[in-house]
N, C-alpha and C positions, 0 to 999 in steps of 0.2 A: 412286752407282748407275750401272751400265753403261747405255749408250744403247739397246742392243737390248731391254732390259726394258721400255722405254717403247713399243715397237712394238705395234700393235693385234694382238689375238688372231687375226684373220684372216690375218696374216702369220706369226706364230710357230708356229701349229699345222701349216700345210703345210710350213714349213721343218723342223720337228722330224720330221715324218713322212718327208720327203724324206731327211733325214740317216739316220734309222733304216733306211729301205729301201736306201740306199746301203751302209750297214754290213753289213746282212744279205746283200745281193747280193755284196759282196766276200768275206764269209765263206763263202757257199755256193760261189762260183766257186773259191775256194782249195781247198775240200774236193773238189770235182769234179775239178779239175786234178791234185790230189795222187793221187786214186784212179786217174785215167787214166794217170798216170806209173807207178804201181805195176803196173797191168795191162799196160802196154807193156813194162815191165821183165820181167815173168813170161813174156810171149809171146816176147820176144827170147831169154831164157834157154832156153826150150823149143825154139825154132827152132835155136839154135846147138848145143844138146845133140844134137838129131836130126841135124844136119849133121855134127857130129864123130863121132857113132856110125856114120853111113854111111861116112865117110872111113876110120875105123879098121877097119871091116869089110872094105873093099876093100884096105887096106894090110896086114892081118894075114898073109895067105898069102905076100906078097912079103917081109915082114920075117922070117917063119919060114924062108924059103928064102935069106935074106941076099942078096936081089937088090936092090942099092942103086940101080941105074939104073931099075928098074921102080918103086921107091918114089919116086924123084925124078920120074919121068914122071907118076905118079899125082898127086903133090902139085902139080906144074905144071899139069895139066889141071884139078884142083880149084880152083886159084888163078885160072885163066883164066875160070871160070864164075861 
């Protein structure tokens, strides 16, 4: 018989409760952090999409006029910011 089974009930019950609370805390933390990562990913995709939409809107006239130097200048300015 394992030694911990001989421990008094006043030690076993708090120990079991502590272990269960630790397991539940780890599970909840994992869920919350997973949801946070997904939310951050969605926000980053939305932000990058908006940035690239703005950049493409400013580049379109220059591309249509085949003005390579203005395209280069616009991309350089966007890269600096």
